[in-house]
Every structure is written in structure tokens, then in C-alpha cells.
C-alpha positions, 0 to 999 in steps of 0.5 A: 142194619146196613143190609136191610132197606126199609121202603113204603109198600102201600098199594103194591103187590107186596102188602099181602105178603106181609099178612103171611109174614105176620102169621109166620112170626106170631105163630112162633110167639103165641097161640093163634086163634083157630080162625087165624090158624085156618087162614094162615095169615093175619089181616083185618079190614084196616089193611085196605086203608092203611099205609104199609112199610117193609124191611128188606134183606135183598128181595126178602121181606124180614119185617113189616108194619102199618099205620092208619089214621082215623078221625073217629077213635072208635074206628081204630084197630086198637079202640078197645084199648083206649075205651074210657079216654078221649084221644085227640083226633086225627088219631094215627095207630101204628100196629102189626109190627113183625120182625123175623128172629134173625133181624131182631135187636138190630134196630129194624123195629125202631126204624119202622116206628120212626117211619110211621111216626113221621108219616103220622106227623106229615098226615096231620095226626094229633096223636099216635097210639099203639098197643105194645107188648112188655118187651117193646115198652122201654124202646117206645118210651125212648121215642116219647110214648107214654104208657097208659093203664090200658091193657088189651089182648089182640084179636089174633091170639089167645092169652096175650096182653098188650099195653096202651101207649100214646105219643102226642105229635 
């Protein structure tokens, strides 16, 4: 972790580079949809209003993540995950976390999580929600997230299921 620096990159020319990084990381992990394969990147309408962070090894981006704040639950990127429950607003959603293989299991994801949780608190969020894959559940529970019964598949990949998690802030 000593060699990596985490910085907020919101509004910079670096943000679009994270869309390609998402694609590169996820194409090794899952079967991406045909549309995503054709685009060569993973992005959506939330990227325009989200805050973005990246982890750098020198000038190279080795991890990235984003956070959005929503006043209406149905506007969040993970809205299908939490259908049937009423989340307290404003709702921060933390998502699109990717870490390159070389930098995994070194605390980079945790540092990005902590940055986004702190930003959510500073922006007055009542809760933070996310959809987590099984391999992240324990580390997120250690940060105070509660696992829900909600399960959902992300729109960028086939046959991938994640679990809903909520943190009261």
C-alpha cells in the first residue's frame, strides 16, 4: 500500500480512463454483455454526476471507484437491488469499484471504501448502499455494512449476482 496513492479525480480528464479500467478488470472476471464488449468500457449515466476516486502507482491508475448521492431511491444505480424496502434519504451509493490483479489483497479496496464513506458522511447521506460480490462481504461487514436478503445482477455482465448491503451513517 506504500506505493499507491489515492486521489479524488472527479471532473478531471482521468475519469474516462476508469471506464476502460472497469472493462479491463471485469472482462477477466465475468462474461460481459455484448454491448459492453462492443464499447470496450463500462460506464453509465451516473458517471456524469458521481464523485470518482482512483489509486495510482506512479502515474498508472491501478484501482478506481465512484460514489453518487440520491434524494430519490429509484434514481440510484442499485435501485433494483433495494426494491421493496424504504431507504433513508439522502442515499449514497458506492459502486464501480475495480482493482487490478496486482494490487488486490493489499488494502486498496478498503481505502477506496473509506474515502467514499467519508465523502458520503460529509455530504449528509443518511445511508450508504452497495451491491457486493460474495468475496467482498466480510470486509464490508468489518466496516459496519449490514447484509440484506436482496440479490441482483449488474447490467454489464451475464450470470453474475451480487448482494445488497447497507450502512447507516
